[in-house]
VOLOVEX-863314 format. One record per residue (C-alpha): residue number from 1; x, y, z. Coordinates in pm, whole numbers, always signed. Layout:
N
{pt NUM; {X; Y; Z}}
...
% end
This chain:
321
{pt 1; {-3289; +7922; +1412}}
{pt 2; {-3014; +8164; +1327}}
{pt 3; {-3020; +8329; +990}}
{pt 4; {-2703; +8366; +793}}
{pt 5; {-2502; +8296; +488}}
{pt 6; {-2225; +8074; +366}}
{pt 7; {-1894; +8189; +225}}
{pt 8; {-1765; +8073; -107}}
{pt 9; {-1421; +8177; -230}}
{pt 10; {-1315; +8071; -574}}
{pt 11; {-1133; +8225; -865}}
{pt 12; {-817; +8213; -1065}}
{pt 13; {-624; +8384; -787}}
{pt 14; {-771; +8146; -527}}
{pt 15; {-682; +7824; -707}}
{pt 16; {-418; +7734; -451}}
{pt 17; {-671; +7751; -168}}
{pt 18; {-921; +7543; -359}}
{pt 19; {-657; +7277; -419}}
{pt 20; {-718; +7158; -59}}
{pt 21; {-1092; +7067; -65}}
{pt 22; {-1043; +6810; +211}}
{pt 23; {-1060; +7093; +464}}
{pt 24; {-1371; +7249; +310}}
{pt 25; {-1681; +7315; +517}}
{pt 26; {-1841; +7613; +342}}
{pt 27; {-1952; +7520; -8}}
{pt 28; {-1657; +7558; -244}}
{pt 29; {-1600; +7502; -613}}
{pt 30; {-1511; +7137; -674}}
{pt 31; {-1529; +7051; -1043}}
{pt 32; {-1693; +7125; -1377}}
{pt 33; {-1807; +6844; -1604}}
{pt 34; {-1840; +6976; -1959}}
{pt 35; {-2059; +6850; -2245}}
{pt 36; {-2227; +6575; -2043}}
{pt 37; {-2552; +6404; -1959}}
{pt 38; {-2615; +6346; -1590}}
{pt 39; {-2856; +6205; -1336}}
{pt 40; {-2867; +6220; -957}}
{pt 41; {-3048; +6021; -689}}
{pt 42; {-3059; +6047; -312}}
{pt 43; {-3163; +5824; -25}}
{pt 44; {-3268; +5910; +331}}
{pt 45; {-3468; +5728; +595}}
{pt 46; {-3146; +5569; +723}}
{pt 47; {-3108; +5723; +1072}}
{pt 48; {-3105; +5461; +1346}}
{pt 49; {-3151; +5179; +1097}}
{pt 50; {-2961; +4858; +1033}}
{pt 51; {-2664; +5025; +868}}
{pt 52; {-2741; +4882; +524}}
{pt 53; {-2973; +4988; +242}}
{pt 54; {-3014; +4980; -135}}
{pt 55; {-2992; +5287; -358}}
{pt 56; {-3171; +5261; -692}}
{pt 57; {-3002; +5446; -979}}
{pt 58; {-3219; +5537; -1276}}
{pt 59; {-3201; +5792; -1555}}
{pt 60; {-2880; +5672; -1723}}
{pt 61; {-2977; +5659; -2091}}
{pt 62; {-2645; +5569; -2249}}
{pt 63; {-2274; +5541; -2200}}
{pt 64; {-1996; +5550; -2132}}
{pt 65; {-2015; +5662; -1770}}
{pt 66; {-1744; +5923; -1734}}
{pt 67; {-1769; +6013; -1366}}
{pt 68; {-1975; +5921; -1060}}
{pt 69; {-1957; +6076; -713}}
{pt 70; {-2110; +5943; -391}}
{pt 71; {-2184; +6192; -110}}
{pt 72; {-2286; +6114; +249}}
{pt 73; {-2350; +6317; +565}}
{pt 74; {-2452; +6260; +924}}
{pt 75; {-2423; +6378; +1284}}
{pt 76; {-2139; +6255; +1502}}
{pt 77; {-1970; +6276; +1840}}
{pt 78; {-1624; +6244; +1685}}
{pt 79; {-1358; +6490; +1791}}
{pt 80; {-1239; +6752; +1543}}
{pt 81; {-915; +6555; +1512}}
{pt 82; {-1096; +6228; +1438}}
{pt 83; {-1366; +6372; +1211}}
{pt 84; {-1173; +6335; +881}}
{pt 85; {-1177; +5956; +916}}
{pt 86; {-1469; +5894; +1155}}
{pt 87; {-1706; +5785; +876}}
{pt 88; {-1481; +5804; +571}}
{pt 89; {-1503; +5431; +497}}
{pt 90; {-1833; +5289; +374}}
{pt 91; {-1941; +5013; +139}}
{pt 92; {-2093; +5091; -202}}
{pt 93; {-2206; +4818; -437}}
{pt 94; {-2013; +4564; -233}}
{pt 95; {-1693; +4764; -260}}
{pt 96; {-1510; +4941; +20}}
{pt 97; {-1475; +5311; -60}}
{pt 98; {-1292; +5586; +124}}
{pt 99; {-1439; +5932; +102}}
{pt 100; {-1267; +6268; +82}}
{pt 101; {-1350; +6466; +396}}
{pt 102; {-1572; +6767; +317}}
{pt 103; {-1563; +6920; +662}}
{pt 104; {-1722; +6946; +1003}}
{pt 105; {-2017; +7165; +1094}}
{pt 106; {-2316; +7198; +1328}}
{pt 107; {-2505; +6881; +1417}}
{pt 108; {-2818; +7066; +1300}}
{pt 109; {-3000; +7065; +1634}}
{pt 110; {-2980; +6692; +1716}}
{pt 111; {-2775; +6698; +2036}}
{pt 112; {-2460; +6553; +1878}}
{pt 113; {-2123; +6727; +1887}}
{pt 114; {-2112; +6804; +1513}}
{pt 115; {-2185; +6672; +1164}}
{pt 116; {-1942; +6535; +906}}
{pt 117; {-1959; +6484; +529}}
{pt 118; {-1763; +6299; +263}}
{pt 119; {-1738; +6253; -114}}
{pt 120; {-1604; +5945; -295}}
{pt 121; {-1526; +5889; -662}}
{pt 122; {-1715; +5568; -741}}
{pt 123; {-1686; +5583; -1119}}
{pt 124; {-1529; +5238; -1143}}
{pt 125; {-1821; +5082; -952}}
{pt 126; {-2114; +5236; -1143}}
{pt 127; {-2210; +5036; -1450}}
{pt 128; {-2553; +5184; -1524}}
{pt 129; {-2905; +5178; -1387}}
{pt 130; {-2982; +4939; -1105}}
{pt 131; {-2959; +4882; -731}}
{pt 132; {-2638; +4962; -543}}
{pt 133; {-2595; +4827; -191}}
{pt 134; {-2492; +5071; +83}}
{pt 135; {-2345; +4943; +410}}
{pt 136; {-2111; +5018; +701}}
{pt 137; {-2223; +5381; +728}}
{pt 138; {-2322; +5379; +1097}}
{pt 139; {-2038; +5374; +1350}}
{pt 140; {-2031; +5388; +1734}}
{pt 141; {-1988; +5769; +1732}}
{pt 142; {-2153; +5841; +1396}}
{pt 143; {-2509; +5837; +1262}}
{pt 144; {-2625; +5902; +908}}
{pt 145; {-2866; +6136; +730}}
{pt 146; {-2837; +6012; +374}}
{pt 147; {-2647; +5960; +50}}
{pt 148; {-2647; +6116; -296}}
{pt 149; {-2512; +5960; -613}}
{pt 150; {-2451; +6191; -911}}
{pt 151; {-2352; +6022; -1237}}
{pt 152; {-2215; +6180; -1556}}
{pt 153; {-2235; +5997; -1888}}
{pt 154; {-2284; +6056; -2261}}
{pt 155; {-2574; +5914; -2454}}
{pt 156; {-2591; +5925; -2836}}
{pt 157; {-2811; +6238; -2838}}
{pt 158; {-2555; +6517; -2816}}
{pt 159; {-2822; +6788; -2832}}
{pt 160; {-2930; +6728; -2471}}
{pt 161; {-2586; +6757; -2308}}
{pt 162; {-2502; +7004; -2034}}
{pt 163; {-2219; +7179; -1852}}
{pt 164; {-2244; +7107; -1477}}
{pt 165; {-2053; +7308; -1215}}
{pt 166; {-2022; +7140; -873}}
{pt 167; {-1991; +7316; -536}}
{pt 168; {-1962; +7092; -230}}
{pt 169; {-1884; +7096; +142}}
{pt 170; {-2064; +7052; +472}}
{pt 171; {-2244; +7377; +527}}
{pt 172; {-2496; +7408; +807}}
{pt 173; {-2732; +7703; +807}}
{pt 174; {-2691; +7716; +1187}}
{pt 175; {-2435; +7941; +1351}}
{pt 176; {-2130; +7735; +1451}}
{pt 177; {-1755; +7763; +1484}}
{pt 178; {-1675; +7581; +1160}}
{pt 179; {-1850; +7771; +880}}
{pt 180; {-2026; +8098; +811}}
{pt 181; {-2399; +8122; +876}}
{pt 182; {-2643; +8021; +601}}
{pt 183; {-2556; +7944; +237}}
{pt 184; {-2415; +8155; -45}}
{pt 185; {-2253; +8057; -374}}
{pt 186; {-2150; +8281; -662}}
{pt 187; {-2064; +8171; -1015}}
{pt 188; {-1941; +8448; -1245}}
{pt 189; {-1853; +8435; -1615}}
{pt 190; {-2154; +8231; -1731}}
{pt 191; {-2156; +8277; -2110}}
{pt 192; {-2526; +8224; -2172}}
{pt 193; {-2689; +8206; -2513}}
{pt 194; {-3017; +8012; -2473}}
{pt 195; {-3166; +7706; -2308}}
{pt 196; {-3265; +7606; -1957}}
{pt 197; {-3047; +7648; -1648}}
{pt 198; {-3103; +7489; -1308}}
{pt 199; {-2955; +7472; -959}}
{pt 200; {-2974; +7128; -801}}
{pt 201; {-2948; +7115; -419}}
{pt 202; {-2843; +6807; -219}}
{pt 203; {-2951; +6886; +137}}
{pt 204; {-2930; +6689; +461}}
{pt 205; {-3158; +6701; +766}}
{pt 206; {-3481; +6814; +602}}
{pt 207; {-3795; +6765; +811}}
{pt 208; {-4148; +6903; +818}}
{pt 209; {-4044; +7247; +945}}
{pt 210; {-4047; +7568; +736}}
{pt 211; {-3728; +7678; +560}}
{pt 212; {-3588; +8019; +473}}
{pt 213; {-3645; +8141; +118}}
{pt 214; {-3397; +8050; -156}}
{pt 215; {-3282; +8368; -327}}
{pt 216; {-3101; +8391; -662}}
{pt 217; {-2979; +8727; -792}}
{pt 218; {-3221; +8898; -557}}
{pt 219; {-3523; +8701; -682}}
{pt 220; {-3706; +8429; -492}}
{pt 221; {-3653; +8076; -624}}
{pt 222; {-3862; +7928; -343}}
{pt 223; {-4046; +8132; -79}}
{pt 224; {-4016; +8078; +294}}
{pt 225; {-4201; +7758; +379}}
{pt 226; {-4182; +7387; +297}}
{pt 227; {-3875; +7354; +72}}
{pt 228; {-3645; +7083; +210}}
{pt 229; {-3892; +6862; +395}}
{pt 230; {-3711; +6529; +372}}
{pt 231; {-3946; +6412; +97}}
{pt 232; {-3734; +6435; -221}}
{pt 233; {-3530; +6115; -182}}
{pt 234; {-3567; +5740; -172}}
{pt 235; {-3675; +5595; +163}}
{pt 236; {-3432; +5359; +336}}
{pt 237; {-3712; +5253; +570}}
{pt 238; {-3573; +5323; +918}}
{pt 239; {-3874; +5536; +1014}}
{pt 240; {-3654; +5767; +1223}}
{pt 241; {-3754; +6044; +1257}}
{pt 242; {-4122; +6023; +1171}}
{pt 243; {-4147; +6363; +1001}}
{pt 244; {-3893; +6354; +718}}
{pt 245; {-3628; +6138; +552}}
{pt 246; {-3344; +6381; +641}}
{pt 247; {-3240; +6405; +273}}
{pt 248; {-3354; +6596; -36}}
{pt 249; {-3235; +6632; -395}}
{pt 250; {-3425; +6919; -556}}
{pt 251; {-3393; +7124; -876}}
{pt 252; {-3474; +7493; -912}}
{pt 253; {-3505; +7664; -1250}}
{pt 254; {-3283; +7972; -1285}}
{pt 255; {-3327; +8028; -1661}}
{pt 256; {-3517; +8353; -1612}}
{pt 257; {-3221; +8506; -1429}}
{pt 258; {-2988; +8475; -1730}}
{pt 259; {-2970; +8693; -2040}}
{pt 260; {-2759; +8645; -2356}}
{pt 261; {-2398; +8733; -2282}}
{pt 262; {-2192; +8712; -1965}}
{pt 263; {-2384; +8654; -1640}}
{pt 264; {-2321; +8607; -1270}}
{pt 265; {-2542; +8376; -1063}}
{pt 266; {-2556; +8421; -685}}
{pt 267; {-2771; +8189; -470}}
{pt 268; {-2829; +8247; -99}}
{pt 269; {-3044; +8118; +185}}
{pt 270; {-3062; +8178; +558}}
{pt 271; {-3253; +8011; +841}}
{pt 272; {-3619; +8015; +934}}
{pt 273; {-3707; +7708; +1140}}
{pt 274; {-3547; +7394; +1000}}
{pt 275; {-3183; +7309; +1078}}
{pt 276; {-3023; +7203; +748}}
{pt 277; {-2688; +7122; +587}}
{pt 278; {-2610; +7170; +219}}
{pt 279; {-2362; +6913; +88}}
{pt 280; {-2374; +6975; -288}}
{pt 281; {-2508; +7231; -533}}
{pt 282; {-2485; +7144; -903}}
{pt 283; {-2530; +7437; -1142}}
{pt 284; {-2674; +7282; -1459}}
{pt 285; {-2608; +7496; -1769}}
{pt 286; {-2636; +7467; -2148}}
{pt 287; {-2321; +7338; -2316}}
{pt 288; {-2070; +7618; -2364}}
{pt 289; {-2210; +7835; -2085}}
{pt 290; {-1990; +7719; -1795}}
{pt 291; {-1679; +7926; -1722}}
{pt 292; {-1335; +7767; -1748}}
{pt 293; {-1210; +7608; -1424}}
{pt 294; {-1002; +7816; -1181}}
{pt 295; {-658; +7894; -1317}}
{pt 296; {-771; +7908; -1682}}
{pt 297; {-794; +8269; -1814}}
{pt 298; {-1141; +8379; -1920}}
{pt 299; {-1239; +8643; -2176}}
{pt 300; {-1211; +8991; -2032}}
{pt 301; {-1017; +8853; -1732}}
{pt 302; {-1338; +8715; -1580}}
{pt 303; {-1293; +8441; -1323}}
{pt 304; {-1500; +8239; -1082}}
{pt 305; {-1547; +8462; -782}}
{pt 306; {-1693; +8411; -438}}
{pt 307; {-1821; +8626; -160}}
{pt 308; {-2011; +8638; +163}}
{pt 309; {-2335; +8814; +254}}
{pt 310; {-2461; +8907; +596}}
{pt 311; {-2792; +8818; +751}}
{pt 312; {-2958; +8850; +1086}}
{pt 313; {-3068; +8596; +1337}}
{pt 314; {-3400; +8420; +1390}}
{pt 315; {-3548; +8169; +1628}}
{pt 316; {-3417; +7813; +1646}}
{pt 317; {-3650; +7517; +1662}}
{pt 318; {-3512; +7218; +1849}}
{pt 319; {-3533; +6888; +1662}}
{pt 320; {-3773; +6619; +1760}}
{pt 321; {-3689; +6255; +1695}}
% end
């Protein structure tokens, strides 16, 4: 597979560009939820199935629920013109929802024309822990890899709350005409004092093939090998393919990369063997550590910044179904 990197461009001066996330493909800054509790679940094992499944939400330990986002991704044969609406409408918890288009990218070695991803605000439909029905996510020209549900709430224990910075899009690690190679996000202006910090990845298309290393600030979060194997999600039961659920939600601890004071966190990955798409990265920080959103001045004129790195090319492994 080709090795590469993804571009991220965010900052106070780039706020106007970020105001149009519907055209995003590379991971871009989306939102920051401050002083919150949160939980996230994912489901795969949906490819070639019946077009309906049940997602079990757990981990909500109080209320109220302040925000909930549903993400989904899959390969398609839709034209570029039709992609924004090709699989935008799905059913969640018995309710019809319309997703914001997150972009078009490589099909990730499946033989389709492309892949497409969406995000929907489902706050009004999430009432707490339990099963939420998913349906209508397979169309004549569209298949599915999986869904993620990330829920923000506040329980009575304020000491365990977090600041969570969200980057989303439809970013394949495979060279294609729609986004830069590989993945790369940069978050500057982290005002760290103490406590744990994590990066949570929501990744489509994981199978039992080795992945490129995840690198943060030049240090290895996860070495080359089995990282996104399609094992870190609920199983929708389709059995296709037989070597991975095509969805992962995984956390990586980045606490050791931060020191008291202002910090920048840069996370990158290329390609080794598995063809993957990153749909969401949630940077999970102690309360008070997250920078202000774009357009809000920061101390010392710091802002959220983005950049691109360069990487070489490797061998591509063709998918097996």
